[in-house]
C-alpha positions in Angstrom: 0.0 -0.2 0.0 1.1 3.5 -0.8 1.9 4.7 3.2 3.6 1.5 3.9 6.1 2.5 0.4 6.2 5.7 1.7 7.3 5.1 5.2 10.5 2.9 3.9 11.1 6.0 1.6 11.2 8.0 4.5 13.6 5.7 6.6 15.8 5.2 3.9 16.1 9.0 3.1 16.4 10.5 6.8 18.7 7.4 7.1 21.0 8.6 4.0 21.0 12.5 5.4 21.9 11.8 9.5 24.6 9.2 8.7 25.8 12.3 7.2 25.5 14.3 10.7 28.7 14.3 12.9 26.7 15.1 15.7 24.9 12.3 15.1 26.6 10.4 18.3 28.1 12.1 20.9 30.1 9.4 22.3 29.8 10.5 25.9 28.2 9.8 29.4 25.5 11.0 28.7 24.3 8.7 25.4 22.8 5.8 25.9 24.3 3.5 23.3 26.7 5.0 19.6 24.6 6.0 16.6 24.3 3.5 13.6 23.2 6.4 11.3 19.4 6.7 11.0 17.3 9.4 12.3 15.9 7.1 14.8 19.5 6.3 16.6 20.4 9.8 15.9 17.1 10.9 18.4 18.1 8.2 20.9 21.9 9.0 21.1 21.6 12.5 21.5 18.8 13.0 23.5 18.3 10.4 25.9 20.6 9.7 28.8 21.4 6.5 30.8 19.2 6.7 33.4 16.3 7.2 30.8 15.9 11.5 30.8 15.1 12.7 27.6 16.9 16.1 27.5 15.8 19.0 25.3 19.6 20.0 24.6 18.5 22.8 22.9 15.6 23.9 24.9 18.4 24.2 28.7 18.6 20.5 28.9 14.6 20.5 30.0 12.6 17.7 30.0 9.3 17.4 29.2 6.7 14.4 29.4 6.0 14.3 25.5 9.8 13.7 25.3 10.1 11.2 27.1 6.6 9.3 25.2 8.3 10.1 21.7 12.1 8.5 23.1 9.9 4.9 24.0 8.1 5.1 21.1 11.3 5.6 18.6 12.7 3.2 20.6 10.8 1.0 20.4 10.6 1.5 16.3 14.5 1.2 16.4 14.8 -2.0 17.7 16.2 -1.3 20.8 13.6 -2.2 23.3 15.9 -2.2 26.1 15.7 1.5 26.3 11.8 1.5 27.0 11.8 0.7 30.5 14.6 2.6 31.7 13.5 6.0 30.2 9.7 4.5 31.4 10.8 4.1 35.2 12.6 7.2 35.1 9.3 8.8 34.3 7.0 7.2 36.5 9.4 8.0 39.1 9.9 11.7 38.6 6.7 12.6 36.5 4.0 10.3 37.8 1.0 11.7 39.3 -1.1 10.4 42.3 -4.3 10.5 39.8 -2.3 8.6 37.1 -0.8 11.1 34.7 1.6 12.4 34.2 3.4 16.0 35.2 4.4 17.5 31.8 7.8 19.9 32.5 10.7 18.9 34.7 14.2 20.5 34.9 17.3 18.3 33.9 17.6 17.2 37.4 14.2 15.6 37.4 12.4 18.6 39.6 8.7 19.2 38.8 8.6 22.8 37.0 5.0 22.5 35.6 2.7 19.5 37.1 -0.3 20.0 34.3 -0.4 17.2 32.4 -0.1 17.4 28.9 -2.9 14.9 27.2 -0.7 13.7 24.1 2.2 13.3 25.8 -0.3 10.7 28.5 -1.9 9.2 25.0 1.6 8.4 23.9 3.3 7.0 26.4 0.0 5.0 27.4 0.1 3.8 23.6 4.3 3.2 23.9 3.6 1.2 27.1 0.9 -1.0 25.4 2.3 -1.4 22.0 5.7 -2.4 23.5 7.1 -6.0 22.9 10.3 -6.6 24.8 11.3 -8.0 28.6 8.8 -7.7 31.5 6.1 -6.6 29.1 3.4 -7.7 31.4 4.6 -5.1 34.0 4.6 -2.1 31.2 1.3 -3.5 29.6 -0.5 -2.9 32.9 0.9 0.6 33.0 -0.3 1.1 30.2 -3.4 0.1 30.6 -3.8 2.5 33.9 -2.5 5.4 32.4 -5.0 4.8 29.4 -7.6 4.6 32.0 -6.7 7.9 33.7 -6.6 9.8 30.7 -10.5 8.9 30.1 -11.2 9.6 33.5 -9.3 13.0 33.9 -8.9 14.4 30.2 -12.0 13.8 28.3 -14.9 16.0 28.1 -18.3 16.0 26.5 -19.9 18.2 23.7 -23.1 19.0 23.4 -23.9 16.1 21.3 -22.7 13.8 23.9 -19.1 13.1 22.0 -16.2 12.5 23.7 -13.5 15.2 23.1 -9.9 14.5 24.4 -9.3 17.7 26.8 -5.7 19.6 26.3 -5.2 18.1 30.2 -7.3 17.5 33.2 -7.3 21.6 33.9 -8.3 22.1 30.4 -11.7 20.2 31.2 -13.5 22.9 32.7 -12.6 25.6 30.3 -12.9 23.6 27.0 -9.4 24.1 25.6 -8.2 21.2 22.9 -5.1 21.1 21.0 -6.1 19.7 17.9 -2.7 18.0 17.1 -3.4 16.0 20.4 -6.1 14.4 18.5 -4.8 11.3 16.9 -7.5 9.2 15.4 -5.1 6.3 14.5 -3.6 6.0 17.6 -6.9 6.2 19.4 -8.6 3.3 17.1 -5.6 1.1 18.7 -6.2 2.2 22.2 -9.8 1.3 21.4 -8.7 -2.3 19.7 -5.7 -2.8 23.2 -7.9 -2.5 25.8 -11.5 -2.8 25.0 -12.9 0.1 25.5 -14.9 2.0 22.6 -14.4 5.3 24.2 -10.9 5.4 22.1 -13.0 4.7 19.1 -15.2 7.4 19.5 -12.5 9.8 20.5 -11.0 8.9 17.2 -14.6 9.7 15.5 -15.1 13.1 17.2 -11.3 14.0 16.5 -12.1 13.6 12.5 -15.5 15.2 13.0 -14.2 18.3 14.7 -10.9 19.1 13.1 -13.4 18.9 10.0 -15.9 21.5 11.2 -12.8 24.2 12.7 -10.6 23.9 8.8 -14.0 24.4 7.0 -13.8 20.6 5.6 -9.8 21.3 5.4 -10.1 24.6 3.6 -8.3 26.2 6.3 -5.5 25.2 8.3 -5.8 23.7 12.0 -4.9 25.5 15.1 -2.4 25.1 17.5 -5.3 25.6 19.9 -9.5 26.1 20.5 -11.9 25.6 22.4 -14.9 23.5 22.6 -18.2 25.8 22.4 -21.3 23.6 22.1 -20.3 21.0 19.2 -17.9 23.2 17.5 -14.3 24.4 17.8 -13.7 27.6 17.8 -9.7 28.7 17.0 -8.6 30.6 19.7 -4.8 32.3 20.6 -3.5 30.0 23.1 -3.9 27.4 25.6 -5.4 30.2 27.7 -8.1 30.7 25.4 -7.4 34.3 25.1 -8.7 36.2 22.3 -6.5 36.5 19.7 -5.5 35.5 16.0 -5.3 31.7 16.1 -2.4 30.2 14.0 -0.8 27.1 12.3 2.7 26.7 14.1 4.6 23.9 15.5 1.3 22.2 17.4 -0.9 22.1 14.4 1.3 20.8 12.4 1.4 17.4 13.9 -2.3 17.5 12.7 -1.2 16.3 9.0 1.0 13.8 10.1 -1.6 12.0 12.0 -4.7 12.6 9.7 -2.7 11.6 6.8 -2.1 8.2 8.4 -5.6 7.3 10.4 -7.8 4.9 9.7 -11.0 6.5 7.7 -10.4 7.9 4.3 -12.2 11.3 5.5 -9.3 11.9 7.7 -7.1 11.4 5.2 -9.0 13.7 2.7 -8.6 16.2 5.4 -5.0 16.0 5.1 -5.4 16.0 1.4 -7.1 19.6 1.4 -4.5 21.0 3.3 -2.0 19.9 0.6 -3.9 23.3 -1.7 -3.0 25.3 0.8 0.4 24.4 2.2 1.8 23.4 -1.1 3.3 27.0 -2.3 6.7 26.9 -0.9 6.7 29.7 1.4 4.5 28.2 3.6 5.4 24.6 2.9 8.1 24.9 5.1 7.2 28.5 7.3 7.6 27.9 11.4 4.5 29.7 11.4 1.0 30.5 9.3 -1.9 31.9 10.1 -5.0 29.1 9.4 -5.5 30.7 5.8 -2.1 30.2 4.9 -1.1 33.8 5.7 3.0 33.6 6.7 3.4 34.8 10.6 7.1 33.4 10.8 9.2 31.9 7.4 11.7 30.5 9.0 12.1 26.8 8.0 11.3 24.4 10.4 11.7 20.3 9.7 8.3 19.7 11.1 6.3 22.3 9.1 8.0 20.5 6.1 7.5 16.6 7.7 3.3 18.1 7.9 3.4 19.2 4.2 5.3 16.5 3.0 2.1 14.4 4.7 0.1 16.6 3.3 1.2 16.0 -0.3 1.2 12.7 0.1 -2.0 12.3 0.9 -3.6 14.2 -1.8 -1.4 11.9 -4.4 1.7 14.2 -4.9 4.6 11.5 -4.4 7.3 13.7 -6.2 6.4 16.9 -3.9 6.4 14.5 -0.7 9.5 13.3 -1.5 11.1 16.6 -1.9 9.3 17.6 1.4 10.9 14.9 3.3 14.3 15.1 1.8 14.4 19.0 3.0 13.1 18.4 6.1 16.2 16.3 7.0 18.1 18.8 5.5 16.5 21.9 7.4 17.0 19.3 10.5 20.8 19.2 9.6 20.7 23.2 9.5 19.1 24.1 12.5 19.4 20.9 14.8 16.8 20.8 17.9 15.1 17.8 19.8 11.5 18.8 18.6 12.6 18.5 14.6 14.8 15.3 15.2 12.2 13.7 17.2 9.6 13.8 14.1 12.4 13.0 12.0 12.7 9.3 13.9 8.9 9.4 14.2 8.0 10.2 11.1 8.7 6.6 9.6 6.4 5.2 12.5 3.5 6.9 11.2 2.3 4.0 8.3 3.0 1.1 10.9 0.7 2.2 13.6 -1.8 3.2 11.0 -1.5 -0.4 9.7 -2.1 -1.8 13.2 -4.7 0.0 14.1 -6.5 -0.3 10.8 -6.7 -3.8 10.7 
């Protein structure tokens, strides 16, 4: 199938680009192992240290729950399963909360400096634990089930039509704040299959419907942040829900990546329609756009290019997708950073996860 072919293509492209990167391995005590040259190896060897912390080296060596989840997923994709229990043990001990969720932000030494959870990190951590296939699997699976239950208990709100909707975190349930990039239809479907809880499938359905609504059926780009009002998402400027112009920025750029590999044709069609907005060169690599495609910040970013590539592939523009994937790898080499490097490694897993969820 086309998605699986593109996944192999991305892997080949990123491996070729990463192998030329002299910084792919730090070769120090801060690295668990040396790099063999793939984007996954580069991410794991650069940002994951021996005790399981994932340090955002370009952002003061701080730690976020999202990064811990990303690293577990990348390790599984890279067949380095031995890293997953180490990363999870540190995460559980230092970021775990009494309600079963994860604090989202810690300093380099593991001191929590932001206790509010981020729902995407909680979901992806549960996903990584439940799809883990290595030593001590039963224990990690149990923890994944507990975390998945905590998400449904504390991070889901209900819209006016009775549909469950993933909030940005437990702090956002009362205010209706939603981050559209936390809406991951295929991953929700796989969690439904593993856990046996159909609420996850309902979340997948509501995610596609609400993103379609807030983007005018793909004529607009998804916003970084939105607020649920009744049964509609209304774009807002930031996580506080403040007034102001919404943007398609580093958060929302994940939406085309999730939707291009979703199980339903409706979701993939949305990703394809975003290509008509993103296909202009100055838009496809910009760090931030208005939801109408107006350039807000023209600085090139790898994740913006990866998002445009996913939209291009969904629209059937394979040549354009290849160029954009290659451009993303080159942009990451020019301005390396945690977020771009993480997504260069993660993008190869999207077709694989779709295959699991959509069987």
